C-alpha positions in Angstrom: 0.1 0.0 0.0 1.1 3.4 -0.9 -0.4 7.0 -0.5 -2.5 7.5 -3.7 -3.3 3.7 -4.1 -7.0 3.1 -5.0 -9.4 0.1 -4.8 -12.9 0.0 -6.2 -15.9 -2.2 -5.9 -19.5 -2.2 -7.1 -22.7 -3.9 -6.4 -26.4 -3.8 -7.1 -28.8 -3.4 -4.2 -31.9 -5.6 -4.2 -35.3 -5.1 -2.6 -34.7 -8.3 -0.6 -31.4 -6.8 0.9 -33.3 -3.7 1.9 -36.0 -5.6 3.6 -33.2 -7.7 5.5 -31.4 -4.6 6.4 -34.6 -3.1 7.6 -35.3 -6.2 9.8 -31.6 -6.5 11.2 -31.2 -2.8 11.9 -34.7 -2.0 13.0 -34.9 0.8 10.7 -38.3 0.4 9.2 -38.8 3.8 8.0 -41.6 4.1 5.4 -39.2 5.2 2.7 -37.4 1.9 3.3 -40.4 -0.4 3.3 -43.1 1.3 0.9 -42.4 2.2 -2.9 -42.6 6.0 -3.5 -44.8 7.5 -6.3 -42.2 6.3 -8.8 -42.4 2.8 -7.4 -38.9 3.0 -5.8 -37.8 1.7 -2.4 -34.8 3.6 -0.6 -31.8 1.8 0.4 -30.6 2.5 4.0 -27.8 4.9 3.9 -25.8 2.4 6.0 -26.5 -0.4 3.7 -25.0 1.7 1.0 -22.0 2.5 3.4 -21.2 -1.1 3.3 -19.3 -0.6 0.0 -16.2 1.2 1.6 -16.3 -1.0 4.5 -16.2 -4.1 2.2 -13.1 -2.5 0.6 -11.5 -1.9 4.2 -12.2 -5.6 5.0 -10.2 -6.6 2.0 -7.0 -5.0 3.5 -7.6 -6.3 7.2 -8.4 -2.6 8.0 -9.9 -1.8 11.4 -11.6 1.6 11.4 -11.3 3.8 14.2 -13.4 6.6 12.7 -15.7 6.8 9.7 -17.3 10.1 8.4 -20.1 9.8 6.0 -21.8 12.3 3.9 -25.0 10.9 2.2 -25.3 13.0 -0.8 -28.2 11.5 -3.0 -30.7 8.5 -2.3 -30.0 5.1 -3.6 -32.8 2.9 -4.6 -33.3 -0.9 -4.7 -32.0 -1.9 -8.3 -29.4 0.9 -8.4 -25.7 -0.1 -9.0 -23.2 1.8 -6.8 -19.4 1.9 -7.4 -17.1 2.8 -4.6 -13.6 4.1 -5.0 -11.3 4.4 -1.9 -8.0 6.2 -1.9 -5.3 6.1 0.5 -4.2 9.5 1.6 -2.0 8.9 4.6 0.0 6.0 5.8 2.2 5.7 8.9 4.0 2.4 9.7 4.2 1.3 13.3 5.3 -2.0 14.8 2.8 -4.6 13.7 0.4 -2.3 12.1 -0.1 0.6 9.7 -2.2 3.6 10.6 -4.1 4.7 7.5 -6.4 7.5 6.3 -8.4 7.2 3.3 -11.3 8.9 1.5 -14.0 7.3 -0.4 -16.6 8.2 -3.1 -19.5 6.1 -4.3 -21.3 6.9 -7.6 -24.6 5.3 -9.0 -25.0 3.9 -12.3 -25.7 7.4 -13.8 -22.2 8.7 -12.5 -23.9 10.8 -9.7 -22.2 10.8 -6.4 -24.3 9.3 -3.7 -21.8 8.9 -0.7 -18.5 10.4 0.2 -16.5 10.4 3.2 -13.2 9.6 5.3 -12.0 6.8 7.2 -9.0 6.5 9.6 -7.8 3.3 11.4 -5.1 0.6 11.3 -4.3 -2.2 9.0 -3.0 -5.1 11.0 -0.1 -7.3 9.8 -1.1 -10.9 9.3 -0.4 -13.2 12.2 2.5 -15.5 11.4 1.3 -18.8 10.6 1.5 -21.4 13.1 3.9 -24.3 12.2 2.9 -27.6 13.3 5.8 -29.7 14.7 5.5 -33.5 13.9 5.0 -35.5 17.1 7.6 -38.3 17.8 
C-alpha cells in the first residue's frame, strides 16, 4: 500500500437486501418499506455504506472513525461503485495507521456517498507451524 493507491468495488442493491437490512437494523422507516410514487424503495444509508467497509475488510483494516456524507438517495435496483483512495500511511510495529477517502457513484455517475476513514491495518499473524509428534 502506498499513498494514492485506490481500490474499487460495485454492487447492485436488491429489494430483498433492503428488507433484510430493515429487519436487522430495526430501521423500518416508510421510505425503506413502501415504494414511492415512482415505485422505488430507498436503500438505507448505512447499507450503502457497506461498500467502503467491504473494501476496508479486503485490507484487514480496522476503522477507528468513519465520516459519511450521504449526498443522494440510492434505490433498490441501483448499482453503486465505490472508490477508496489512501491519503495517509504511518508504519508502526505490527500495524499501519491509514487514512483514506471514499466516493460512491450510482449507475448514472452521480455521487451518492462520500467520506473519510481513519484506522489501522494489522499485519497478518505469522502462520503457526505444526511440529510433528515423535
